[in-house]
Phi, psi and omega in degrees: 000147188282341179090354176283145173207146173280127182252344177200147166230149180229133180289142178251317185202146179226129178248199182303317179220358178250155172221137175251131178237153175267112184259130179254125187243143172249123181277170184295336179269005176093350176289156182237157176204175185236144174223140169281127178237131171272125173266128186231143181288352182102169183211167170239150178224134185231133171255094179287134187239137179296165185301321182278000175067018184256346184228149167256146175264117183243171177234143176253117188220152175289136176234110185303321188299331180246002178050047178204165173272131181241146175272116191220157164285153175302142181203166175191159183282152175274081187253011177247115184305130176075000180284125178296147181307326179297321179288325177297317183297317181296315184297317183295321179299318181295318182289320187274317185236002179070035180231151171245133180279136167290330183209140175242130175245121179289124183261315178186175175228151184199152170275133181289314184206069190294356177289341182212354187221146176264016179304123181241129188242142170256127184251127178233154171255126180258123177238167182054050183294141175239125175295142175266160177303323177198151173285151178244077179298138184255322181248169177301317181295321177295320178297332182268353179302145165251144179259129180235135174262118183253119177297134176303326181296340178267351185305311183299315180294325177295323181288313179300325176277005182058033171274338169241115180234002182277125184300316182295326178291315179296314176301313182298314178296320180292317181292321180290316183297320181296313178303314183296319180295321180289342181249006182303134180089352183225025172037039180283000000 
């Protein structure tokens, strides 16, 4: 263990679902310092896979923080108290792409940007997709999303050309592709 520890936090700002706190830290040598920390409820990321397992279903959506449309896997924050990550994933898939997963496979969990935020993400691969009668977009951004089927064989080139620049999407596609390759021929 490094010997560092947070000894106190004080709220600085609270938004709709984020909070910024002033964290006071004591180092192993006894010195103290301060860091701004963003508190986040956590998230789910889902890589929906077509029946033939050759394509991922992504969304292109506007992201205000970068003032651009990004190509991403479906995702959403864990903003319903007590809801298991799997249920959040099912809800987000319905809202964003209009599908229900027959099966969710947990691929991994990760911190998105632990240098300043405690956001923790659960990553799933969604298989055996069933179309819903209609998607239920909740926000203006979701209503304006476009859905795109991306061949797994194109992923590396899309990343190299900076057409996919979102970290959760890169992690998700790489992990899903690894999983699909490891289960090829046995519908695992």
